[in-house]
VOMAR-385575 format. One line per 5 residues: number of its first residue (from 1); their letters; for each residue y negated, x, z of N, C-alpha, C. Coordinates in Angstrom, 2 decimals. Example, Ala and Ser with C-alpha at 12.3 -4.5 7.8 and 13.67 -1.06 7.14 Angstrom:
1	AS	5.69:13.19:7.80:4.50:12.30:7.80:3.30:13.20:7.80; 2.25:12.85:7.08:1.06:13.67:7.14:-0.03:12.90:7.87
END
This chain:
1	MDFHY	1.17:0.84:0.00:0.00:0.00:0.00:-1.24:0.89:0.00; -2.21:0.55:-0.80:-3.42:1.36:-0.90:-4.49:0.83:0.06; -4.55:1.45:1.23:-5.49:1.01:2.26:-6.94:1.27:1.86; -7.15:2.31:1.04:-8.52:2.57:0.56:-9.03:1.37:-0.24; -8.18:0.83:-1.10:-8.54:-0.32:-1.92:-8.86:-1.53:-1.03
6	IVDKL	-8.02:-1.77:-0.04:-8.23:-2.91:0.86:-9.56:-2.78:1.60; -9.82:-1.59:2.15:-11.07:-1.36:2.87:-12.27:-1.52:1.93; -12.16:-0.97:0.72:-13.25:-1.11:-0.25:-13.56:-2.57:-0.54; -12.52:-3.36:-0.76:-12.72:-4.78:-1.08:-13.28:-5.55:0.12; -12.84:-5.21:1.32:-13.36:-5.89:2.52:-14.81:-5.52:2.80
11	NDAPF	-15.25:-4.42:2.24:-16.65:-4.00:2.42:-17.56:-4.54:1.32; -16.98:-5.05:0.23:-17.76:-5.64:-0.87:-18.09:-7.09:-0.55; -19.01:-7.64:-1.35:-19.32:-9.07:-1.24:-18.09:-9.85:-1.66; -17.81:-10.95:-1.10:-18.59:-11.69:-0.11:-18.26:-11.32:1.34; -17.36:-10.36:1.53:-16.88:-10.08:2.89:-17.83:-9.20:3.69
16	QYGLS	-18.12:-8.03:3.17:-19.08:-7.09:3.79:-18.80:-6.85:5.28; -17.57:-6.39:5.58:-17.18:-6.16:6.96:-17.60:-4.81:7.51; -17.98:-3.86:6.66:-18.42:-2.56:7.14:-17.29:-1.79:7.82; -16.10:-1.88:7.26:-14.93:-1.22:7.84:-14.74:0.18:7.29; -14.08:1.01:8.07:-13.60:2.30:7.59:-12.08:2.27:7.72
21	LLSLS	-11.41:3.25:7.13:-9.96:3.31:7.29:-9.59:3.40:8.77; -10.35:4.19:9.49:-10.07:4.36:10.92:-10.28:3.06:11.69; -11.39:2.37:11.45:-11.66:1.13:12.20:-10.62:0.07:11.87; -10.14:0.02:10.62:-9.10:-0.95:10.27:-7.79:-0.59:10.96; -7.45:0.69:10.97:-6.18:1.10:11.58:-6.18:0.94:13.11
26	EKSSQ	-7.36:0.90:13.71:-7.45:0.75:15.16:-7.46:-0.70:15.62; -7.49:-1.64:14.70:-7.52:-3.05:15.07:-6.17:-3.48:15.65; -6.24:-4.31:16.66:-5.02:-4.86:17.26:-4.42:-5.91:16.33; -3.21:-6.32:16.64:-2.56:-7.37:15.85:-3.40:-8.64:15.83; -3.94:-8.99:16.97:-4.78:-10.19:17.08:-6.03:-10.05:16.22
31	ELLQL	-6.64:-8.88:16.24:-7.85:-8.66:15.43:-7.54:-8.70:13.93; -6.37:-8.17:13.54:-5.99:-8.21:12.13:-5.70:-9.64:11.69; -5.09:-10.41:12.56:-4.83:-11.82:12.26:-6.14:-12.58:12.10; -7.10:-12.28:12.97:-8.42:-12.91:12.88:-9.11:-12.51:11.58; -9.00:-11.24:11.21:-9.60:-10.75:9.97:-9.00:-11.48:8.77
36	LSDVF	-7.68:-11.65:8.76:-7.02:-12.36:7.68:-7.51:-13.81:7.60; -7.59:-14.45:8.74:-8.08:-15.83:8.78:-9.52:-15.92:8.29; -10.34:-14.96:8.69:-11.75:-14.94:8.25:-11.86:-14.73:6.75; -11.03:-13.85:6.21:-11.04:-13.60:4.76:-10.65:-14.88:4.02; -9.62:-15.57:4.51:-9.21:-16.82:3.88:-10.35:-17.84:3.90
41	SKISP	-11.09:-17.89:5.00:-12.17:-18.87:5.10:-13.32:-18.52:4.15; -13.49:-17.25:3.83:-14.53:-16.88:2.87:-14.09:-17.15:1.44; -12.79:-17.06:1.19:-12.25:-17.30:-0.15:-12.29:-18.78:-0.50; -11.95:-19.62:0.49:-11.87:-21.05:0.23:-12.68:-21.84:1.24; -13.62:-22.63:0.77:-14.41:-23.45:1.68:-13.56:-24.47:2.44
46	RHQHI	-12.39:-24.84:1.91:-11.51:-25.79:2.58:-10.81:-25.16:3.78; -10.76:-23.84:3.81:-10.12:-23.12:4.92:-11.21:-22.77:5.92; -11.32:-23.56:6.97:-12.43:-23.37:7.91:-12.25:-22.16:8.80; -13.37:-21.64:9.29:-13.34:-20.50:10.20:-12.81:-20.97:11.55; -11.77:-20.31:12.02:-11.14:-20.68:13.28:-10.91:-19.42:14.10
51	NVSKE	-11.19:-19.51:15.40:-10.91:-18.42:16.31:-9.42:-18.47:16.63; -8.64:-17.53:16.08:-7.19:-17.58:16.23:-6.74:-17.37:17.67; -7.57:-16.77:18.50:-7.17:-16.58:19.90:-7.19:-17.91:20.67; -7.86:-18.91:20.12:-7.92:-20.22:20.77:-7.03:-21.25:20.08; -6.33:-20.81:19.06:-5.46:-21.70:18.31:-4.01:-21.42:18.70
56	DPDQT	-3.19:-22.44:18.71:-1.77:-22.27:18.98:-1.18:-21.34:17.92; -0.39:-20.33:18.30:0.16:-19.38:17.33:0.95:-20.05:16.19; 1.67:-21.12:16.51:2.41:-21.83:15.45:1.47:-22.48:14.46; 0.36:-23.01:14.96:-0.64:-23.62:14.06:-1.27:-22.55:13.18; -1.54:-21.39:13.76:-2.13:-20.29:12.98:-1.19:-19.90:11.85
61	ADRLV	0.07:-19.67:12.20:1.06:-19.28:11.19:1.17:-20.33:10.10; 1.24:-21.59:10.50:1.37:-22.69:9.54:0.15:-22.74:8.61; -1.03:-22.62:9.19:-2.27:-22.69:8.40:-2.35:-21.55:7.39; -2.01:-20.32:7.83:-2.10:-19.17:6.94:-1.04:-19.22:5.85; 0.17:-19.64:6.20:1.24:-19.75:5.20:0.89:-20.82:4.17
66	KFLKI	0.33:-21.94:4.62:-0.08:-23.00:3.68:-1.13:-22.47:2.70; -2.06:-21.66:3.21:-3.08:-21.11:2.32:-2.44:-20.18:1.29; -1.50:-19.36:1.73:-0.82:-18.44:0.80:-0.07:-19.22:-0.28; 0.49:-20.35:0.09:1.17:-21.19:-0.91:0.17:-21.78:-1.90; -1.00:-22.19:-1.40:-2.03:-22.75:-2.28:-2.47:-21.74:-3.33
71	VKYKP	-2.62:-20.47:-2.91:-3.07:-19.44:-3.86:-1.88:-18.82:-4.62; -0.69:-19.41:-4.42:0.53:-19.02:-5.14:0.90:-17.54:-4.92; 0.73:-17.10:-3.67:1.12:-15.75:-3.32:2.64:-15.63:-3.36; 3.12:-14.59:-4.02:4.55:-14.33:-4.09:4.82:-13.03:-3.36; 5.50:-13.12:-2.20:5.79:-11.90:-1.45:6.76:-11.01:-2.22
76	PASVD	6.72:-9.71:-1.94:7.67:-8.82:-2.60:9.10:-9.19:-2.23; 10.05:-8.86:-3.11:11.46:-9.21:-2.86:11.99:-8.52:-1.62; 11.54:-7.28:-1.39:11.96:-6.57:-0.18:10.75:-5.83:0.37; 10.76:-5.68:1.69:9.65:-5.01:2.36:10.21:-3.81:3.10; 9.62:-2.64:2.86:10.03:-1.44:3.59:9.47:-1.49:4.99
81	P	10.27:-1.08:5.98:9.77:-1.10:7.36:8.64:-0.14:7.61
END
């Protein structure tokens, strides 16, 4: 995975997060989940901004997976650990 590309895109409009490779790598799981949710809300106006720390984890997972289905995301056949 090209983390430079991801950081570059997260720093471009419309996101403009001001991230570095180091700041992204230092984020906790909860912070990364929040970042993903925030990115989805910027991509689609129908996906509202939600504080994932106040949302039930099952609801968060369901909401994010539904969004991935809407954008027709196809996960890789296998994932390296």
